[in-house]
N, C-alpha and C positions, 0 to 999 in steps of 0.2 A: 504492500500499500505505499499511494505516493505521502510525504508529508506535506502539511498545509506550510504556506509561507506564513513565516514567524509573523505576529502583529508589528516586534518595531518596524519592520521592513517598509509594511504600508505607512506607517509613522513619518516615513524621509520622504513620501512621494505624494503626502495629502496635500502639497501645495499645487504642482502640477497636476496633479486628477482635478481638484476642484477648478481652480483657473480655466484648464482646458474645459472643462464641461460647461463651468459658466460662459466664457467666450464663445463657443461653439453656440450653446442656445443663444445667448445675446446676438449673436451675429446672423444666424436664422431669421431671429425677429425683426431687425435692422434693416438686411438685404432683400428679406422677399415678403414684409408686411403686405406690402398691395398685392402681392401675386399670391397670399395666403388668406386676403380678406377681401380679394373677388377684382379691384383694378389693376393689377397688373399679368403680366407674361402668366399662361398658365403653369402651376405644378405640375413641374416633372421629374421624374432620376435623374436629367441632365440637370438641371436646375440645383438637385441636392447634391450629385457628385460635383459642381461647380463651387456652389457656396461654402459646404464642408472642404474644398483642396483650397480654398483661400482664406477659411479659418482654420487648419491644418499650417500652412504657412506662417499666418503671423503670430500663432502660438509657437511654435517651433522656434522662431527667432526670440520675441516676448523670453518667452522660459527660458532658452538657452544664456540671451544674455544676459540677464539678471540671477539668474540661480548660480553661473560660472562667476560674474564680479562678486556675490553674496561669498560665496566659496573661497575664490581668491582674497578678500577683504580678511576673512578669518584667519587664515591663514598669515596675511603678514602682521594685523592685530596680536599672536598668537606670536610669531618673531619677535615685534616690541619688546612683549612682555616677558620675555625669553630673555630680553638684551644681546639679542645673535648682533653681533659686529656688520653682518650683511643686511642691508633692508629688501623685505621679502624674501629671503631666503629658503623659506621653508613652500615655499609657492610653487619655487624650481626644482623641489625633489620629488621622490615617489609620493607625497601627498599635492603634490600639485597634478600627478596625472591621475591620482587617484578622484580629487576635487573635477575636471575634466569630464572623465568618462562617468559621475555620478550626474553631472550637468549633464551628459549626451544621453544618460537614463531619463531622467525629469525631463528634459525635450521630448523624449521617446512619449512617456506617458500624456503628457500637455498634448502631443499630436495624434495619441489616439482620440484621446477624448475631445478634443474641440473639433474632429471630423465627426466624431459619431455625435458629439451634442449640436453641429449642426445641421448635419446629413441625414440624419432620420428623423427629425420631425419630418423636415421637409418632406423625405418621401413617403412619408404616412400622409403626407399633403397631396399626394401622387394617388397614391392608392384611391382618395375619398373628393376626387377635383371638385365635385361640387356642394361639399362640405370640409376644405379645407382651413376652414376658420377654427374647425376646431383644435388643428393644430397650435397657433397661439393657446386655446387657455389650458391646452396638454402642456406645451414648454411654459407659465406659467407656472403651472401647478407640479412640475419637475423641478421648477427651480425655487418653490418654497420646500417639497423635500427636501431638496438639498439643502435650501436655509436650516428644517427642522433637524437634519443629520447634525451638522454641522453646530448645532447648538446643544445637540447630545454632546460629541466630542470635544466642545469647547466649556463644557458646565456652563454652559447661556442658558437663557431662556429658549426653547425648541419651537414656542409659539412665535416669540417676536425674533425671531429669525428669519421663520417660516413667511410669516407676514413682510419683512421688510424686504427679504429676496424674492415671493411672487409679486410684491407691488412694484419693485426694482424692472420688473419682465412688460409690464405696462405704459410704463413712458418711451422704454427704447422700442414700443412697440408703435406706438403713436408717431416719434419720431422718426422709427423708415417708414409710415404710410406716407407723412408728410414730405419724407428726399424719393419715394417713389423708385428705388434702384428696382427692381426686378420685381 
């Protein structure tokens, strides 16, 4: 029997997981609000793939740069605290290569989640083209569910987190409708 992934491993990738999923859902709502609400192009699998791809690319760049910069900054700070004579020395060692590898892993997690968060709702809209507005409701509910899960994870108030994240999807959809991108 295969062993489950230890809980602490998932904690290392909570940020890219949450960022990727949230980014994907918000991209889907922003870029395709007009289509989902019936005044844009027809919702299709191709649209799902295009928006998912765009979301994946932005998540890849954003999370890699942010994660790697944070990891390198920690190594530089550690070197300063250890009074090492050469500034940033730990960042150029095996620890620096390890930070790079972990940043690539974080980028991969964010890419998968961002693509899924953007493409899956739009693909669902392609399955019910006459009722694609349901996708907006579902995306807002997924954001609320993610908020509730985060609230529990960070010992916050799950209902407050759910309401805040779900509510955040509404103005994003409205802005997407005004922008009328697709």
